[in-house]
Backbone as a chain_set.jsonl record, in Angstrom:
{"seq": "MVSVTKISDQGKMSLPAQIRREAGLERGGPVLVSVVDGEIRIRALRQVLKGLQQQAQTVFATSGDSVDRLLQERRTDAQRDADKDA", "coords": {"N": [[32.387, 26.398, 7.061], [32.422, 29.607, 8.206], [30.512, 32.605, 8.7], [29.667, 36.037, 8.771], [26.7, 37.754, 8.808], [24.122, 39.964, 8.508], [20.831, 40.933, 10.006], [18.161, 42.05, 8.252], [16.079, 45.175, 8.479], [13.447, 44.128, 7.972], [13.505, 41.544, 8.867], [14.941, 39.82, 7.267], [17.512, 37.743, 6.04], [20.612, 37.262, 4.301], [22.179, 34.48, 3.193], [25.284, 33.491, 2.601], [26.679, 32.235, -0.649], [28.434, 30.023, -0.545], [27.803, 28.793, 1.864], [25.132, 28.135, 1.364], [25.522, 26.142, -0.599], [27.141, 24.313, 0.694], [25.283, 23.385, 2.433], [23.293, 22.176, 0.992], [21.175, 23.779, -0.132], [18.812, 24.96, -2.078], [17.914, 27.547, -4.365], [14.686, 28.953, -4.055], [13.936, 26.663, -2.851], [12.242, 24.488, -0.49], [12.492, 24.711, 2.94], [13.318, 23.487, 6.24], [12.986, 25.078, 9.177], [14.274, 25.286, 12.447], [14.519, 25.83, 16.081], [17.026, 24.974, 18.1], [18.429, 24.058, 21.246], [18.861, 26.864, 21.544], [20.051, 27.697, 18.93], [19.698, 28.561, 15.577], [18.498, 26.42, 13.067], [18.643, 25.538, 9.829], [17.498, 23.573, 7.333], [17.533, 21.662, 4.201], [14.413, 20.732, 2.994], [14.065, 18.469, 1.488], [16.483, 16.93, 2.317], [15.76, 16.478, 4.969], [13.536, 14.913, 4.84], [14.813, 12.668, 3.425], [16.456, 11.539, 5.361], [14.633, 10.894, 7.25], [13.423, 8.828, 5.784], [15.361, 6.992, 5.763], [15.685, 6.46, 8.27], [13.339, 5.255, 8.802], [13.389, 3.032, 7.153], [15.443, 1.578, 8.483], [14.326, 1.117, 11.125], [12.015, -0.668, 10.006], [13.477, -2.728, 8.889], [14.66, -4.011, 10.927], [12.45, -4.75, 12.568], [11.039, -6.336, 11.087], [8.721, -5.73, 9.761], [7.079, -4.443, 6.903], [6.38, -2.531, 4.073], [5.371, -4.035, 1.993], [4.501, -6.076, 3.452], [2.456, -5.196, 4.983], [0.726, -4.16, 2.781], [0.018, -6.82, 1.782], [-1.345, -7.769, 4.003], [-3.57, -6.091, 4.211], [-4.827, -6.812, 1.563], [-5.573, -9.161, 2.222], [-7.222, -8.775, 4.257], [-9.213, -7.429, 2.757], [-10.196, -9.141, 1.091], [-11.408, -11.284, 2.626], [-13.242, -9.738, 3.806], [-14.735, -9.297, 1.345], [-15.575, -11.994, 0.839], [-17.195, -12.57, 2.931], [-19.362, -10.89, 2.537], [-20.384, -11.922, 0.127]], "CA": [[32.619, 27.79, 6.777], [31.765, 30.516, 9.216], [30.388, 33.855, 7.986], [28.918, 37.088, 9.499], [25.911, 38.407, 8.034], [23.058, 40.917, 9.032], [19.392, 40.757, 9.614], [17.328, 43.438, 7.81], [14.659, 45.642, 9.495], [12.25, 43.306, 7.743], [13.761, 40.304, 9.478], [15.531, 38.777, 6.276], [19.03, 37.59, 6.172], [21.304, 36.7, 3.18], [23.027, 33.284, 3.235], [26.33, 33.324, 1.336], [26.448, 31.178, -1.508], [29.168, 28.83, -0.192], [27.217, 28.199, 2.746], [24.036, 27.325, 0.899], [26.041, 25.009, -1.5], [27.444, 23.276, 1.756], [24.061, 23.017, 3.241], [22.51, 21.705, 0.038], [19.993, 24.756, -0.078], [18.563, 25.477, -3.489], [17.045, 28.791, -4.629], [13.481, 28.697, -4.11], [13.595, 25.311, -2.458], [11.582, 24.437, 0.898], [13.472, 24.385, 4.048], [12.819, 23.33, 7.464], [13.712, 25.966, 10.174], [14.084, 25.119, 13.786], [15.457, 26.413, 17.227], [17.53, 23.773, 18.979], [19.392, 24.586, 22.125], [19.1, 28.309, 21.125], [20.364, 27.782, 17.675], [18.587, 28.383, 14.54], [18.898, 25.437, 12.198], [18.04, 25.666, 8.417], [17.834, 22.453, 6.536], [16.513, 21.493, 2.94], [13.289, 19.722, 3.437], [14.402, 16.959, 0.845], [17.307, 16.089, 2.873], [15.012, 16.034, 6.117], [12.757, 13.773, 4.348], [15.576, 11.626, 3.242], [16.93, 11.045, 6.623], [13.284, 10.192, 7.781], [13.206, 7.712, 5.106], [16.414, 6.215, 6.092], [15.22, 5.804, 9.815], [12.06, 4.367, 8.776], [13.961, 1.581, 6.671], [16.164, 1.07, 9.467], [13.236, 0.447, 11.951], [11.125, -1.682, 9.431], [14.336, -3.826, 8.525], [14.965, -4.563, 12.291], [11.096, -5.169, 13.054], [10.334, -7.593, 10.256], [7.491, -5.423, 9.18], [7.541, -3.823, 5.678], [5.267, -1.929, 3.364], [4.987, -5.129, 1.225], [3.574, -7.086, 4.337], [1.16, -4.281, 5.311], [-0.253, -4.294, 1.744], [-0.538, -7.985, 1.839], [-2.27, -8.093, 5.063], [-4.835, -5.295, 3.724], [-5.348, -7.374, 0.607], [-6.222, -10.565, 2.777], [-8.479, -8.378, 4.972], [-10.271, -7.066, 1.808], [-10.663, -10.499, 0.339], [-12.056, -11.894, 3.634], [-14.64, -8.976, 3.787], [-15.55, -9.506, 0.037], [-16.099, -13.365, 0.839], [-18.276, -12.506, 3.77], [-20.552, -10.241, 1.704], [-20.816, -12.736, -1.144]], "C": [[31.93, 28.433, 7.869], [31.648, 31.989, 8.505], [29.633, 34.884, 8.777], [28.046, 37.789, 8.644], [24.882, 39.219, 8.982], [21.695, 40.589, 8.701], [18.795, 42.135, 9.348], [16.249, 43.805, 8.749], [13.464, 44.774, 9.025], [12.369, 41.841, 8.194], [14.393, 39.262, 8.474], [16.987, 38.862, 6.563], [19.519, 36.653, 4.886], [22.169, 35.506, 3.659], [24.12, 33.262, 2.26], [26.306, 32.111, 0.618], [27.253, 29.87, -1.161], [28.353, 28.114, 0.961], [25.864, 27.486, 2.404], [24.329, 26.136, 0.0], [26.329, 23.983, -0.595], [26.299, 22.752, 2.252], [23.03, 22.311, 2.197], [21.145, 22.635, -0.172], [19.849, 25.071, -1.599], [17.61, 26.865, -3.467], [15.62, 28.477, -4.747], [13.022, 27.342, -3.505], [13.036, 25.406, -1.071], [12.44, 24.23, 1.654], [12.744, 24.304, 5.271], [13.685, 24.146, 8.566], [13.234, 25.591, 11.771], [15.0, 25.636, 14.854], [15.84, 25.179, 17.966], [18.615, 24.148, 19.731], [19.669, 26.224, 21.863], [19.93, 28.545, 19.704], [19.406, 27.716, 16.714], [19.247, 27.351, 13.484], [18.024, 25.575, 10.926], [18.412, 24.394, 7.729], [17.028, 22.27, 5.297], [15.517, 20.512, 3.327], [13.611, 18.473, 2.804], [15.332, 16.17, 1.633], [16.838, 15.818, 4.448], [14.315, 14.758, 5.731], [13.691, 12.374, 3.856], [16.157, 11.02, 4.428], [15.774, 10.386, 7.334], [13.01, 8.822, 7.086], [14.087, 6.675, 5.489], [16.222, 5.574, 7.505], [14.204, 5.009, 9.513], [12.748, 2.943, 8.234], [14.669, 0.869, 7.775], [15.032, 0.247, 10.575], [12.383, -0.89, 11.322], [12.254, -3.048, 9.142], [14.709, -4.616, 9.775], [13.631, -5.151, 12.802], [10.75, -6.306, 12.388], [9.238, -6.937, 9.564], [8.112, -4.492, 7.824], [6.288, -3.377, 5.095], [4.585, -3.118, 2.546], [4.079, -5.816, 2.168], [2.433, -6.463, 4.713], [0.118, -4.357, 4.141], [-0.926, -5.546, 1.555], [-1.589, -8.432, 2.86], [-3.675, -7.237, 4.606], [-5.489, -6.078, 2.495], [-6.117, -8.629, 1.151], [-7.442, -10.041, 3.503], [-9.627, -8.126, 3.946], [-10.976, -8.166, 1.152], [-11.409, -11.06, 1.244], [-13.324, -11.206, 3.764], [-15.271, -9.214, 2.658], [-16.009, -10.885, 0.068], [-17.14, -13.292, 1.874], [-19.567, -11.79, 3.193], [-21.023, -11.119, 0.49], [-21.88, -13.822, -0.866]], "O": [[30.964, 27.908, 8.424], [32.575, 32.458, 7.844], [28.838, 34.378, 9.569], [28.544, 38.445, 7.73], [24.922, 39.033, 10.199], [21.298, 40.137, 7.627], [18.919, 43.123, 10.072], [15.662, 43.081, 9.553], [12.481, 44.743, 9.766], [11.485, 41.019, 7.95], [14.405, 38.058, 8.731], [17.565, 39.773, 7.156], [18.982, 35.602, 4.535], [22.894, 35.722, 4.63], [23.846, 33.008, 1.087], [25.966, 31.05, 1.14], [26.796, 28.765, -1.453], [28.271, 26.886, 0.95], [25.491, 26.469, 2.988], [23.502, 25.236, -0.151], [25.935, 22.842, -0.835], [26.319, 21.553, 2.53], [21.958, 21.905, 2.645], [20.082, 22.049, -0.375], [20.835, 25.427, -2.245], [16.739, 27.1, -2.629], [15.334, 27.66, -5.622], [11.863, 26.949, -3.645], [13.343, 26.413, -0.434], [13.361, 23.522, 1.246], [11.69, 24.92, 5.433], [14.87, 23.9, 8.789], [12.073, 25.617, 12.178], [16.177, 25.869, 14.577], [14.977, 24.421, 18.408], [19.657, 24.529, 19.197], [20.802, 26.668, 22.042], [20.417, 29.656, 19.497], [18.407, 27.005, 16.823], [20.416, 27.484, 13.122], [16.803, 25.712, 11.008], [19.605, 24.15, 7.549], [15.872, 22.693, 5.297], [15.837, 19.512, 3.969], [13.479, 17.428, 3.442], [15.185, 14.952, 1.733], [17.481, 15.016, 5.125], [14.541, 13.684, 6.288], [13.253, 11.226, 3.939], [16.324, 9.802, 4.365], [15.977, 9.361, 7.984], [12.484, 7.869, 7.661], [13.671, 5.519, 5.563], [16.537, 4.423, 7.809], [14.214, 3.907, 10.061], [12.622, 1.893, 8.864], [14.494, -0.334, 7.964], [14.976, -0.97, 10.75], [12.139, -1.907, 11.972], [11.859, -4.213, 9.187], [15.044, -5.796, 9.671], [13.759, -6.136, 13.529], [10.202, -7.238, 12.976], [8.733, -7.62, 8.673], [9.235, -3.997, 7.734], [5.212, -3.775, 5.542], [3.359, -3.161, 2.444], [2.957, -6.143, 1.783], [1.393, -7.118, 4.79], [-1.079, -4.561, 4.344], [-2.116, -5.609, 1.247], [-2.485, -9.25, 2.649], [-4.769, -7.795, 4.685], [-6.714, -5.992, 2.406], [-7.135, -9.056, 0.607], [-8.521, -10.632, 3.459], [-10.78, -8.5, 4.158], [-12.135, -8.118, 0.741], [-12.408, -11.524, 0.695], [-14.383, -11.829, 3.833], [-16.484, -9.384, 2.784], [-16.932, -11.1, -0.718], [-18.089, -14.049, 1.671], [-20.698, -12.2, 3.454], [-22.112, -10.88, -0.031], [-22.298, -14.527, -1.785]]}, "num_chains": 1, "name": "protein.A"}
């Protein structure tokens, strides 16, 4: 959808409801605002975080690393340190 809107004297702009719905923006919800190649981009923060989580899952799935593996390594390190102190 394409829409024309105005920016107020205070720098505020209203986004039409249909555009907010299509973009997944909720009233009062946090958004990420950026400028990319001269365009203003507004994205719901939860969608940005979801995308980052998906990217991380892809990276960890192909690297063989995982949170479970990291936690197990930390537990092993902690146990080794405890054994040294005993």
